[in-house]
C-alpha positions as CSV (number, residue, x, y, z in Angstrom):
1,M,-4.9,-18.5,3.6
2,T,-5.6,-20.1,0.8
3,R,-10.3,-20.9,0.1
4,C,-19.4,-16.9,3.4
5,P,-18.6,-14.0,2.6
6,I,-20.0,-10.7,4.3
7,L,-21.8,-9.7,1.0
8,A,-23.0,-13.1,-0.2
9,G,-25.1,-14.6,2.7
10,L,-25.1,-18.1,0.9
11,V,-25.6,-21.5,2.2
12,F,-23.1,-23.6,1.0
13,V,-23.5,-27.2,1.0
14,V,-20.5,-30.1,1.5
15,G,-19.6,-32.2,-2.0
16,S,-17.2,-34.5,-2.6
17,C,-15.3,-35.5,-5.6
18,P,-14.5,-39.2,-6.0
19,V,-10.7,-39.2,-6.3
20,A,-8.3,-36.3,-5.8
21,R,-7.3,-34.1,-8.6
22,A,-3.6,-33.0,-9.4
23,E,-4.7,-29.3,-10.2
24,P,-2.3,-26.3,-9.7
25,V,-2.6,-25.4,-6.1
26,I,-4.3,-21.4,-6.6
27,G,-4.1,-19.6,-3.1
28,Q,-6.4,-16.4,-2.5
29,F,-4.9,-13.1,-3.9
30,E,-3.9,-12.1,-0.3
31,L,-0.4,-10.9,1.0
32,K,0.5,-12.5,4.3
33,T,1.7,-9.5,6.7
34,L,3.9,-9.1,9.4
35,D,1.5,-6.9,11.5
36,C,1.5,-8.6,14.6
37,E,0.0,-7.0,18.3
38,P,-0.7,-9.3,21.3
39,G,-4.6,-9.7,21.4
40,A,-5.3,-7.8,18.3
41,Y,-8.3,-9.3,16.3
42,E,-8.7,-9.4,12.4
43,F,-11.5,-10.6,10.3
44,Q,-11.6,-10.8,7.3
45,S,-13.8,-11.8,3.8
46,Q,-11.4,-12.2,0.8
47,N,-13.7,-12.8,-2.4
48,A,-12.6,-13.7,-6.3
49,W,-14.9,-14.2,-9.1
50,S,-13.2,-14.9,-12.4
51,W,-14.4,-14.8,-16.2
52,G,-12.8,-15.7,-19.5
53,Q,-12.0,-18.9,-18.6
54,P,-9.6,-21.1,-20.6
55,D,-11.0,-23.8,-22.4
56,R,-10.6,-27.7,-20.8
57,Q,-8.7,-29.7,-23.2
58,I,-10.0,-33.1,-24.1
59,D,-8.5,-36.3,-25.8
60,S,-9.9,-39.5,-26.4
61,D,-8.0,-42.4,-24.2
62,D,-7.2,-45.8,-24.3
63,S,-10.7,-47.5,-23.4
64,G,-12.6,-45.4,-26.4
65,G,-13.5,-43.2,-23.7
66,F,-12.5,-39.6,-23.4
67,I,-9.6,-37.6,-20.9
68,V,-10.0,-34.5,-19.8
69,D,-7.2,-31.5,-18.3
70,E,-6.9,-30.9,-15.1
71,N,-6.3,-26.9,-14.8
72,A,-7.6,-25.6,-12.0
73,V,-10.8,-23.5,-13.4
74,I,-12.3,-21.5,-10.3
75,G,-16.0,-19.2,-11.6
76,E,-16.6,-18.1,-7.7
77,R,-14.8,-18.1,-4.5
78,Y,-15.3,-16.7,-0.6
79,A,-13.1,-17.0,1.9
80,L,-14.2,-16.3,5.7
81,E,-10.8,-16.2,8.3
82,L,-10.4,-14.9,11.7
83,E,-7.3,-13.9,12.8
84,R,-5.1,-13.2,16.7
85,G,-2.1,-12.0,17.2
86,F,-0.7,-13.5,20.8
87,T,2.7,-12.0,20.5
88,H,4.4,-9.3,18.5
89,F,5.7,-12.2,17.1
90,F,3.5,-14.9,16.6
91,K,-0.3,-14.6,15.7
92,V,-2.5,-17.7,13.6
93,R,-5.4,-17.3,11.6
94,V,-7.9,-19.7,11.2
95,G,-10.6,-20.1,7.9
96,I,-12.8,-21.7,5.9
97,E,-13.4,-21.6,2.1
98,A,-16.1,-22.2,-0.6
99,E,-15.8,-22.3,-4.2
100,R,-18.3,-22.8,-7.6
101,E,-15.1,-24.6,-9.5
102,R,-14.9,-26.7,-12.8
103,V,-16.4,-30.3,-12.6
104,D,-13.6,-32.1,-11.4
105,E,-15.6,-35.6,-13.5
106,P,-17.5,-34.5,-16.9
107,L,-19.9,-37.3,-18.2
108,T,-19.7,-36.2,-21.8
109,P,-17.4,-34.2,-24.0
110,E,-20.0,-31.2,-24.0
111,Q,-20.0,-31.1,-20.2
112,A,-16.6,-30.1,-19.6
113,N,-16.6,-26.7,-19.2
114,D,-19.6,-27.0,-17.0
115,F,-19.3,-25.9,-13.2
116,D,-20.4,-27.4,-10.3
117,D,-22.4,-26.0,-7.3
118,L,-21.2,-23.6,-5.0
119,K,-20.0,-25.8,-2.2
120,I,-17.3,-25.2,1.1
121,A,-14.0,-26.3,0.0
122,D,-11.4,-25.8,2.8
123,V,-11.1,-24.8,5.7
124,G,-7.2,-24.0,7.1
125,V,-5.0,-23.1,10.0
126,E,-2.6,-20.8,9.5
127,L,0.9,-19.6,11.7
128,V,3.1,-16.4,10.8
129,A,6.3,-15.7,12.6
130,V,7.8,-12.8,12.4
131,L,11.4,-12.9,12.2
132,V,12.2,-9.0,12.1
133,P,9.7,-6.9,13.1
134,R,9.5,-3.2,10.9
135,H,8.2,-0.7,12.0
136,G,8.3,2.3,10.0
137,D,10.5,2.5,7.3
138,G,12.8,-0.5,6.5
139,A,12.3,-4.0,6.0
140,G,10.9,-6.6,7.6
141,L,11.2,-10.5,7.5
142,G,8.7,-13.2,8.7
143,L,7.8,-17.2,8.2
144,V,4.3,-18.0,7.3
145,T,3.2,-22.0,7.5
146,E,-0.7,-23.1,6.3
147,I,-2.0,-26.4,6.2
148,E,-5.5,-26.6,4.6
149,G,-7.6,-29.2,3.4
150,P,-11.2,-30.2,2.3
151,I,-13.9,-31.8,4.9
152,D,-14.7,-35.0,3.2
153,Q,-10.3,-35.8,2.6
154,H,-11.1,-36.5,-1.3
155,E,-9.1,-34.2,-2.7
156,P,-5.5,-33.9,-1.2
157,N,-4.2,-31.5,1.6
158,N,-1.9,-28.5,0.8
159,L,1.0,-27.2,3.0
160,T,2.4,-24.0,2.3
161,L,5.5,-23.0,4.0
162,G,7.5,-19.7,2.9
163,P,9.4,-16.2,3.8
164,I,7.5,-12.9,4.0
165,V,9.8,-9.8,2.9
166,E,8.2,-6.2,3.6
167,F,10.5,-3.3,2.6
168,R,8.5,0.6,3.1
169,S,10.0,3.8,2.1
170,G,8.2,7.0,3.0
171,H,4.9,6.7,1.0
172,W,6.5,3.2,-1.2
173,F,5.6,-0.5,0.4
174,A,7.0,-3.3,-1.3
175,A,6.3,-7.0,-0.3
176,A,6.9,-10.8,-1.4
177,V,5.1,-14.0,0.0
178,P,7.0,-17.1,-2.0
179,M,6.1,-20.2,-1.0
180,A,6.3,-23.7,-1.8
181,V,3.2,-25.7,-1.8
182,H,3.4,-29.4,-1.1
183,A,0.1,-31.7,-2.1
184,F,-0.4,-34.5,0.4
185,G,-3.5,-37.1,1.3
186,G,-6.7,-37.7,-0.4
187,K,-8.3,-40.7,-2.8
188,S,-6.1,-41.3,-6.0
189,E,-7.2,-43.1,-9.1
190,A,-7.5,-46.9,-9.4
191,G,-3.8,-47.9,-9.5
192,N,-2.2,-45.3,-9.2
193,E,-0.2,-43.4,-6.5
194,V,-1.8,-40.3,-4.9
195,D,0.0,-37.1,-6.4
196,D,1.8,-36.1,-3.5
197,K,3.8,-33.0,-5.3
198,W,5.2,-29.6,-4.8
199,D,4.3,-26.4,-6.3
200,F,6.5,-22.8,-6.6
201,A,3.4,-20.1,-5.9
202,Y,4.1,-16.3,-5.3
203,A,2.6,-12.9,-4.0
204,A,3.9,-9.7,-4.7
205,Q,2.6,-6.2,-3.9
206,L,4.1,-2.4,-4.4
207,M,1.6,0.3,-3.3
208,Y,1.8,4.0,-3.5
209,V,0.3,5.9,-0.6
210,F,-1.2,8.7,-2.1
211,E,-3.6,10.2,1.3
212,P,-3.7,8.5,4.2
213,R,-7.1,6.8,3.7
214,W,-6.2,5.7,0.1
215,S,-3.5,3.3,-1.4
216,L,-2.8,1.9,-5.3
217,A,-1.1,-1.5,-5.4
218,V,0.2,-3.6,-8.3
219,E,-0.3,-6.9,-7.0
220,G,0.9,-10.3,-8.7
221,Y,-0.3,-13.4,-8.6
222,G,0.8,-17.2,-9.5
223,T,1.6,-20.9,-9.4
224,V,3.8,-23.2,-11.5
225,E,2.6,-26.3,-10.9
226,R,5.1,-29.3,-10.4
227,I,8.9,-27.9,-9.0
228,G,10.5,-30.7,-11.1
229,T,9.6,-33.9,-11.1
230,T,7.8,-34.4,-7.4
231,G,5.0,-36.2,-6.7
232,N,3.2,-38.5,-9.3
233,P,1.1,-37.5,-12.0
234,S,-2.6,-38.8,-13.1
235,D,-3.1,-39.8,-16.6
236,S,-4.5,-36.3,-17.4
237,A,-1.1,-34.6,-16.1
238,Q,1.1,-37.1,-18.0
239,H,-0.9,-36.5,-21.4
240,F,-1.3,-33.0,-21.0
241,G,0.9,-31.7,-18.8
242,D,1.1,-29.6,-15.8
243,F,-0.5,-26.1,-15.7
244,D,0.8,-22.5,-14.3
245,Q,-1.0,-19.6,-13.5
246,H,-0.2,-16.0,-13.1
247,R,-2.2,-13.1,-12.9
248,I,-1.1,-9.5,-11.9
249,G,-3.1,-6.0,-11.8
250,A,-4.3,-3.0,-10.0
251,V,-5.9,-2.7,-6.6
252,L,-7.2,0.2,-4.5
253,Y,-7.6,0.2,-0.9
254,Y,-9.5,2.3,1.5
255,T,-9.2,2.3,5.1
256,H,-11.5,4.1,7.6
257,D,-10.2,4.1,11.8
258,S,-13.2,4.4,14.1
259,G,-10.7,6.3,16.4
260,G,-9.2,8.8,13.9
261,V,-5.9,7.5,13.2
262,V,-5.3,5.0,10.5
263,H,-2.6,2.7,11.5
264,R,-3.8,-0.7,9.7
265,E,-1.8,-1.3,6.6
266,P,-4.7,-2.9,4.4
267,Q,-3.2,-6.2,2.3
268,A,0.5,-5.3,3.6
269,A,0.0,-2.3,2.8
270,A,1.7,1.1,4.8
271,A,-1.4,2.8,5.8
272,D,0.4,4.7,8.9
273,L,2.3,7.3,7.9
274,S,3.6,7.6,11.0
275,D,6.4,5.6,12.4
276,S,4.2,4.7,15.8
277,P,3.7,0.9,16.2
278,E,1.5,1.4,19.0
279,D,-1.8,3.1,17.7
280,E,-4.9,1.6,19.1
281,G,-8.1,1.4,17.7
282,R,-10.6,-0.3,14.8
283,S,-10.0,-0.2,11.2
284,F,-11.8,-1.3,8.5
285,T,-10.2,-1.8,4.9
286,V,-11.9,-2.5,1.9
287,G,-9.7,-3.6,-1.4
288,L,-10.8,-3.7,-4.9
289,G,-9.0,-4.8,-8.0
290,L,-9.0,-6.7,-11.3
291,L,-6.5,-9.2,-11.8
292,E,-5.4,-10.0,-15.9
293,G,-4.2,-13.8,-16.5
294,L,-0.9,-13.8,-18.5
295,N,-1.1,-17.2,-20.2
296,G,-3.7,-19.0,-21.8
297,N,-4.1,-21.4,-18.4
298,T,-5.1,-18.4,-16.7
299,P,-8.7,-16.4,-16.6
300,D,-8.5,-13.6,-18.4
301,H,-10.0,-11.7,-15.4
302,T,-10.4,-11.8,-11.9
303,L,-12.4,-9.6,-9.7
304,K,-10.8,-8.9,-6.1
305,L,-12.9,-7.9,-3.1
306,S,-11.4,-8.0,0.1
307,I,-13.4,-6.5,3.3
308,E,-10.9,-6.9,6.1
309,V,-12.3,-5.7,10.1
310,H,-9.1,-5.4,12.7
311,F,-9.9,-4.6,16.3
């Protein structure tokens, strides 16, 4: 789900913004999975810290003031989610997300790169339908639908739609989740329409399971802002253009199963080297990795920490 953690133990204050921003939609750095069991629960804590942030573009406007770009720059992100499987083909996840992001509307040019306080950003619901289940080696296919939005409804809501594709062969596992993301709602600037644009986002993973408890993955995440001419660009978006972001990096996963059998697939990984889809038990997975920015719109470095408990 795209936006606290077990480790942080922080108390968040709900903030608000006066108008919706036409920024690129940057989801959580995770893979949606086809793992689906009736009555099974999964708790997730998805966390990310970024540094080496891109400098904000600033220019003067017609009124004698200044205008800044609307790139999405997030220093910290924490998300808590709970997922439940209802059948072998359908599961639901709900979650809440907090962020510390760059100030939306700086009062002076000197404040353009300052960050706001950590605050609750979004709540959301995600539905996954498994069309072609995958048990062991072979391919699987599913669909993910997610809707999320801010509590105060000043920022836009996001609707995400896309397929989930998985393939496994022995110790190798690959997954891809291309998504279309529609922004709607929120409050626009005076005299402007809401920027109800469509973005394209993706998550991809290539993993090698070198020991039943240990897996190493190369993961990529990105957003191409504004598909075609969709939406109604704000004055800033018309002036500075859209902002694409792309990241890639290595993530190491460790899985411990209390029942002695590692069966849960961490971040869509093939941790179960047996071919049985009916293994029972609780599992605990930790993933830690470093994602590197691939263009000037993206932070240079993003540290990713994921914690998953399956029961």
